[in-house]
C-alpha positions, 0 to 999 in steps of 0.5 A, a space after each residue: 464914367 464913375 467919379 470917386 470924390 474921396 480918391 479924386 479919380 474918374 474911372 472909365 471902361 479903359 482908364 483911370 484918371 487920377 491926380 498926378 504924383 511927384 513920382 510921375 515926373 520922370 514918366 511925364 518928362 519922358 512922354 513930353 520931351 517929344 517934338 510932336 507933342 510940343 508942336 501941338 500944345 500951347 504951353 509945353 516947353 521943349 526940351 521938357 525936363 523932370 524939373 518942368 514936370 515937378 513944377 507942373 505937378 506941384 499945385 495939382 492937388 491944391 487946384 483940384 481941392 480949390 475947384 480951380 482946375 482938375 489936372 489928371 493923369 490918364 492911366 490904364 485901368 488895369 496896369 496903371 501905365 501913364 499915357 498922358 494928361 487931361 485937364 479941365 479949368 473951372 471958371 466959376 464966374 462964367 460957369 464954364 471950363 476949358 478942356 486940354 489934353 495930351 497923350 504920349 505919342 506911343 499911345 496915339 490912335 488907341 482912343 485914350 484921348 477920346 475916352 478921357 475927354 468924354 469922361 472929363 466933360 461928364 465930370 464937368 456937367 454932372 459933378 461940377 454943374 458947368 454950363 459949357 466946356 470949350 477946347 481949342 487946338 492948332 489947325 495943324 493938329 486935326 486929330 485933336 479936332 476929331 477927338 472933340 467932335 467924337 465927344 459931341 463938341 462943335 466948332 465955334 470959330 477959328 482965330 486966324 494967326 492967333 499964336 506964334 509957334 516955332 516962329 510961325 503963326 498958327 490958327 486956333 480952332 475953338 470947339 464947345 459943348 453946352 450942358 443941355 441940363 443947365 439950359 
């Protein structure tokens, strides 16, 4: 993981994580207007329109600069093709952050979520000096839990029937990882 402070990018073996730009809105809308992504995310609307993407992207730069959150496009290192998004909130009061991500369905199973998540956790610990990073996923989406396990996170608990999605109660599974250097 290589963080470029001036460009606000994180580079990995396969990926460049960068700020979204308004020109990404159409691609974001195309990838997010997918029921399979909607059903496994907490806040994405469905259907998903370009206006949704523009509203979402609008404050990314300001949030990044103000250290509130880091919402980055997951892109191919060579072609710059947009695969999805990864985000890390920054709760300064508790010195922790929440990890969230989505990858467009055509790119599932290729390791992009795992590589991006590993990089953003390293960014949280090395650059932002966070003590803990946590994440949560719907129990009906075990693939997301596999990503969390691959990057060293451990299950911390399950909130039963915690969320209503499409008229059904869903369990939320919480994972976390502690920065061993901050202990």
